[in-house]
C-alpha positions in Angstrom: 4.9 -23.0 16.0 2.5 -20.2 15.1 3.1 -18.2 11.9 2.4 -14.5 11.8 1.8 -13.6 8.2 0.5 -10.2 9.1 3.8 -9.4 10.6 5.5 -10.5 7.4 3.1 -8.3 5.4 3.9 -5.3 7.7 7.6 -5.9 7.4 7.6 -6.2 3.6 5.4 -3.2 3.1 7.4 -1.0 5.5 10.7 -2.0 3.9 9.3 -1.7 0.3 8.1 1.8 1.1 11.4 2.7 2.8 13.3 1.5 -0.5 10.6 3.0 -2.8 9.9 -0.4 -4.4 6.7 -1.1 -6.2 5.3 -4.6 -6.1 6.4 -5.3 -9.7 10.0 -4.1 -8.9 10.1 -6.3 -5.8 8.9 -9.2 -7.8 11.5 -8.6 -10.5 14.3 -8.1 -8.0 13.4 -11.2 -5.9 12.4 -13.6 -8.7 9.1 -14.1 -6.9 5.9 -14.0 -9.0 4.0 -10.8 -8.8 0.9 -12.7 -7.6 2.7 -14.1 -4.6 4.3 -10.8 -3.7 0.8 -9.3 -3.7 -0.6 -12.1 -1.6 2.2 -11.6 1.0 2.0 -7.9 1.0 -1.8 -7.9 1.4 -1.7 -10.7 4.0 -4.8 -12.3 2.4 -3.6 -15.8 1.9 -1.8 -17.1 5.0 -0.4 -20.4 4.1 3.0 -22.2 4.2 5.3 -20.9 1.5 8.5 -22.3 0.1 11.3 -21.0 2.4 13.1 -19.9 -0.7 10.3 -17.4 -1.3 10.8 -15.6 2.0 14.6 -15.8 1.5 14.4 -14.2 -2.0 12.1 -11.5 -0.8 14.4 -10.8 2.2 17.5 -10.5 0.0 15.6 -8.2 -2.5 14.7 -6.0 0.5 18.4 -5.8 1.4 18.0 -7.9 4.5 19.6 -11.1 5.8 18.3 -14.1 3.8 16.5 -15.4 7.0 15.0 -12.1 8.0 11.3 -12.8 6.9 11.5 -16.3 8.2 12.4 -14.9 11.6 9.6 -12.4 11.4 7.2 -15.1 10.4 8.1 -17.2 13.5 8.2 -14.3 15.9 12.0 -14.3 16.3 14.5 -11.5 16.1 15.7 -11.2 12.5 19.4 -11.7 12.0 21.5 -8.7 11.0 22.4 -8.4 7.3 26.1 -9.0 6.5 27.7 -5.6 6.3 30.7 -7.0 4.5 28.5 -8.3 1.7 29.2 -6.4 -1.5 26.3 -4.5 -3.0 25.6 -5.9 -6.5 24.5 -3.5 -9.2 24.1 -6.2 -11.8 20.5 -7.2 -11.9 21.4 -10.7 -13.3 23.2 -11.7 -10.1 20.0 -11.9 -7.9 18.2 -13.7 -10.6 21.0 -16.3 -10.8 21.0 -16.7 -7.1 17.3 -17.3 -7.3 17.8 -19.9 -10.0 20.5 -21.6 -7.8 18.1 -21.7 -4.9 15.4 -23.2 -7.1 17.8 -25.9 -8.4 18.8 -26.8 -4.9 15.1 -27.1 -3.9 14.4 -29.3 -6.9 17.4 -31.4 -6.1 16.0 -31.9 -2.6 12.5 -32.8 -3.8 14.0 -35.2 -6.4 15.9 -36.9 -3.5 12.7 -37.2 -1.5 10.9 -38.7 -4.5 13.7 -41.1 -5.1 13.7 -42.3 -1.5 9.9 -42.8 -1.7 10.3 -44.8 -4.9 13.1 -46.9 -3.4 11.0 -47.6 -0.2 8.0 -48.6 -2.4 10.2 -50.9 -4.5 11.6 -52.6 -1.4 8.0 -53.1 -0.1 7.0 -54.9 -3.3 10.1 -57.2 -3.2 
């Protein structure tokens, strides 16, 4: 599947302008490093990113969590949940980012555990 990082850059830039968000504000709101936000917005480095990065940026831009992933893969982005409550507390998005990161780490730990188990079985 072809990935269109320039479409992601265009979408992020247009939405950030619409919401009057500067790069630093977007980084803080999403929990994504400023360097990665810059790379994505400038479309300079087109490489696979952790799906949680695009999810966090999508949510920080008040989109559905899968919005930028859909843009990246050339699909129609899902609509944001209109019933979702707007959260004014800046800690909530950061906690959500931490939760996503913990889930990702848990998945990586599971993968490593499986590899170690496989290697152990091969030696036996």
